[in-house]
N, C-alpha and C positions, 0 to 999 in steps of 0.2 A: 037487305035480307040478313038476319043474324046467322051465324055460323053455329054449328051443333059442336064445332069442336072447340073445347074452351082452351084457353093460355096454357102453358106448363107454369107450375109453380117453380117458385125459386129454388127449393130443395130438388126439384126434377131437373132445373136447369144447371145446378152444380155436379150433378149423378152425370148428365151428358156431357158435360166439360171434360171431368175427368176421365169419362170412357175415351173422347177422343185424345186426351195426352196420352192415356196408355197405349192408344192404336199410332199415336206417333213415335212413341219409344218404342213401340213393338217392331214398326218399320223401320226407325233408325238402327235398332239393334241388329235388325236382319240384313240390313244393308251393310253394317259393320262386320257382320258375320261372313257375309260373301266377299267383302273386300279383303278381309283377313284371310280367307280360303285363297284367293287370287294372288295376294302377296306370298303367301307360302308355297303357291303351285309356281309361282314365276321364280321364287328364289330357288327351289328344287330344280327348276329347268336350267337356271343359270349356273349351278353348281356342275351339272350334268355337261352342260355345255363347254365349262373349264376342262374337266375331264377328258373330254372328247378331242379338245384341242380348236373348238370352234368359239374364238374370241368374240368375234362380232356378236354372234347369237348371244353369249354370254352377258356382254355388256348391255344388250339390249333388254334382256329380262331383268336385270338389276336395277336398270334406270326405270323400268315399268314398275316395278316393285316399290321403288323409292317415291316415283311419282304418286302411286298409290296410298303409301303410306303417309303422304303430306296430305292427303285429302281425310285420312283418319283423325288427324290432329292427336294422336297418341306418341309421344316423344320416345317411349322406349322402342317401340316399333320403327319410328323412324331413324332412331340412331343405329339400330341393327341393320337396316337398309344402307344407310350410308357406310357402315362399316363394310358390309358385303361388296358394295361398288366399288371402293377404294381399295380392298384387298384384291379384286379384279384388276382393276387397272394396274397395280404393281405386279400383279402375276402375268399380265399380257405385255409388260415391258412399258408401260406409261407412268412411272414412279411420281413424277411432279403430280400430275393429276390425282393418282391414288392418295397422295399425302394430303392433298386438299380435302378429300372427302373424310379419310381417316381421321383429321383433325376434328372435324364436325362429330364425330360417332360418339363422343363422351367428353363435351367440355366440363370444366371444374375439376375439382380435386379427386372425384370418383376414378377418373382415367386412369391414374396410378395404380387401382387395384383391378385392373382388367389386362390379365396377363397376354390374350390374343391379340388386343389391341396395341400393346407395347411390341408385341413381337412384330407384328405387320407394320408399324411405325419404323420398327428397326429395318425390316425389308426394304421400305420405300428409301430410307437414307441410304442405306446400303446400294440400293440401285444407282442412287445419284453420285454414288463415290464419295460420301460423307461418312468416312469411318471411325470417326471418333464418335458422332453422334448416334451411329448404328450400334457401335459398340456399348453406349449407354443404355439404349433401350432394349439391347439383347440382354443385357446384365439383369434390368430390371424385371423383364419377361421371367428369365431363370428364376429371379429369387421368388415371384409369384407363383410360378409353376412348383417350386419346391413347398411353398406353403399350403399348396392344394394336394401334396403327394403325387405330383404329377411327374415322375422321374424320366421318363422318355422326353417328355416335351422339354424338361429341364436341360437335358443332355443335347437336345437339339440347338437350343437357345445358346447354350455354352460352346458348342462346335462352330456356330455362326460368329459369335463374339470372337471367339480365338483367331478365324479367318480373318476378321477385321484387324486385330492386333498384329498377323501375320504380315498384312499389307502395308501396314505402317512400320514394319521392323522392331515392334516392341515385343520381342522374341519371350521374355520372361513372362510377361501378362498370356501371352497365347498359350504357354506350357502350361499356365496355372489352369486356363480356361479348358483345356484339352484333358489336363487328369480331373478336374471337376466333372467334365461330360463323362468320362470313364466311369467314376463312381456313381455318378446319378443312372447311367446305363446299367450298371452290376444291381444295383438295387431293385430294378425290375425285370431285371434277369434277361436284358438284351445285351448278351456276351459278345455276339458278332460287333453290335456298335461300340461295344467297350474296346474291343481289340483294335478298332479302327482308330478311335481315340488316342489308345495308348502308341498307335503307330507314328501317328501325328505327334503326340508329346514328344517321343523320342527324337524325331527328325528336326523339331524346333528346338530341342536342348542342345544339338550339337550345333546349331547356328549362335546360341547364346553362350558368353563365359561365364556364366553363373552357377553353372551346372558341374559336378564331376564327373569323371569316366565312370566310376561306379554307379552313381545316379542314373546315369544314361542306360548302362548295361542292364540295371535292375528293371527299369521301365520295358526296354525292349523283351527281357525275359518274360515279363509280365504279359506282354503282348503275345509272344509264342505261346504261353500257356493257355491261351484261350482260342486258339486255332482250330480245336475241336468241334467248336460251336458254329464254325462257318459252313454252310453247307453248299453254297454258291461256289462254283469252281473258280470263276473270273474273279471274284473278291478274294478268294483265298490266294490264288496266284499272285495277285497285285500287292496283298499284305507280304507275303514272303519275299518278293521282289523289294518292297521299298525297305522293310526289315534289313534285308541282305545290303542295300545299297548304305544305310546306317551304318552297319557292321565295317563296311569299306571306307567310309569316312572317320571312322575310329580305328583306321588300320588293324581291325579284328577279321583279317582274310579268311582264317580257318572256319570260322563262324558264319561269314558270308557265304562262303562255299556250299556249307551246308543249308542255307537257307535257300539258295539259289536252285540246289538240287531237290529240294522239295517242292520247290515252284513248277519244275518241269512237269510233273503229273497234271495238275489242274489247270495248266496252261496250254496244255496239247491242242485243246481245240480252238485256240484263239492266236491264229497268226502272228497279228501285231504284239501281243504279249509275251508270247513264246520266243520271238526274235531277240525282245530285250532280255529275258531271262537268260537265253543261250548266250547272248553278248557279253554280259555282266558276268556268268560263269566263268565263261572263257578268259575275261580279264582278271578275275579273282584267282584262277589257277594259274595265269602268269604270274601274278604279285606272290604265290606262296612258292613259285619254282616248279610247279607241276606242269611243263610246258608240253610233254607228250599227250598227256590226255586232254590238254587245252586245244590242241591242234583239230580235233573233231569239232569241238562247239564253235571255234572261229570259223570254220568252212560253213557249218550248218546255219549260222547267224548271218555269214555274209550272202549265202544263197537265198536266205529268207527275205532278208531286206531286200536284195536284189528284185524278188519277185513281187514285193509291196510297194517297189518304186522309190525306196529311201536311199538315195545315193550316199548322201552324208554319212549315215549311220553305216551302210554297206563298207565305205572307205575307211570306218574307223576299225572294222572288224579286219578287214585286210591288213591294216596297220598292226594291229594285235598279233596276227598270224604271223606277217611278216619278223615281229620281234620274237615271236616262241621260234620260227623257225632258224632265226640268227643264233639264238641261244642254245638249239640243239646242233648248231654247225652247219645247216643246209643253207649255205649263203645264195646258192641258184634261186631256191624257191623265195628264199627271204626276199632277193631283189624282185623277182617276179610280182609278189604280193605288194611290194612297195609302191612298183610301177602303178597297180591296179588302184592302189589308194591313193597316189598322187593325182590319177586321172578323175576320180570321183570327187575329190576335193576343188580340181579345177573346175569341173561341171557344176558345182555347187558355190563356187566363188568364194571358197575358204582360204584365205591367204595365209593365216597364221598356221593353219593345219598342213598348207603347202610347205611352208617355211620349215617345220618340224620333220615332214617326210623327205624332203629333198636331202636334208642334212642326214637324216638315217640312211638313205639310199646312197648318198656318198661316201659313209663310212663303210657300208656294204661292199662297194666298188673297191674301195681303197683294201679290205681284205682279200679281194679277189686280184688286187695288183692291177686294176683298171683305173690307172690314175687320171688318165684324160676324162673318162666318163666321171670320175668323181669331181674333178674342175669345173664340167659343166654343170654337175648338179649343185655345187656351193655357189655358182654364179646365177642359177634359177631361184636359188633359196634367198640371194640378196634381191633379187629382183621382185620376188613375192614380198619380202618383208617392206620394200619399197610404197607398197599398198596398204599396208597395215596402219591404222590410225594412230595406235598408241604404240609404233614400231619402236622398241626399246634399242638406244644407242648402244648399249651393252651388247647385246645380242649381234647387232652388226659389228660390232669389233671381234667378238668370238667368231662369226662365219668369216670375217677378212682374215682373221688368223687361221683359221683350219684352211680356206683356200690358198692362202700364201704357203703353208707348210704342203699341201697336194701339189701346187706348181713346182715348189723346190724338188720334191720325190720324181715327179715327172721328169723334170731336167735331169735329176741325177741318173735315172735309169735311162734315158736318151745318151747321155754321156758313156755309160757303162756299155752299152750294148753294142757288140761287134758289128763293124761295118763290113759287109762284102768287098774283096779285092779282087780286081781284074787281072789279065796276064800281062807278065812284065815286059815292056817295049825293049827291044833289041837296037833300037834306032838312038842315036846319041842325041842329049838333049841339047838345043841350042842355048849357047850363053850368050846372054846380053852385055854388049860392050857400051861403056860410056865413052 
């Protein structure tokens, strides 16, 4: 039986085919859009997990995003997901794994034009202890950030690059990087970061022999001029402390005292930082001969270090206190403080410090005419010196010389000391006959 439905014409077939193709493309596009949304959601979730410290969750999100990107067959999205996963691996402490994914993120010459990629490649090499490679990538990142007008990121890259040079003791290159970082931060009005960069520059200039005294002072002065921009007390206290220590290394003790005094207020609510400030302020006052005001800072620092369980630092404060007391003529308190210092250094196993304190305590006893105690201390100093790996023969000779002198003084005094005489006997002393 014939059908009433006629066969479609050729034209109708073409129209149907095009309609089906459009439907297929539409469904593919919709699927692609869904996958793109999924990738974006996974990426956002990964970043949130990293910020919250949930490393495993972050890696799982970035891995799933990369897997979804592979199904899209979009090279741009695939590279972005590889980058995110690689950067995440670096951040959670798996730099080699991270480096592998980062190198996949942008093959070819275009990789050299992506600052974030260069920065993360630098972080990976840095975490692997490859300082030279890391410094090279940080420099490339800094240059690219500058070309984009991103002064903050340029400064960050220069800071990291300089730390690489610092670890390899390339002091001059480190200084150049820190100074460049300071200028980059100033451009974008990040003055607190600029001050931190100048602080580091001054510190490293002191370790290099390529900068004059005036050059270093100029950088430290610039650093101090930016302190008003720092609002965080801890950051401000640490900066004043660091600059003060730099002044001490330059033997500019008056300037150091001023820095340490300025650090007292911002450090007041930070006991570990305050202890360091008090410690250094007392030592700087000793260096300028202001022993009386130094006493209080030595005592405060020693007490604070004691409450923090820092026996070695506490012992150094007692040693400084003893020196100040000795200079003021209070040999009794000086001796007592040296004894506290000696016990602290024994507790921490610092043999070289024991040598120094034993000698100082011996000198203190000599001033008090206690030769026997001085002799004992010189012997203890020689014993402690025998435990020092780099024990100097010259130091040993000096201690032996001081011990010999103390023994001679002790012997001389014992001979000069009058001996008690008993009553005279009335009996005749027998005479020996041969």
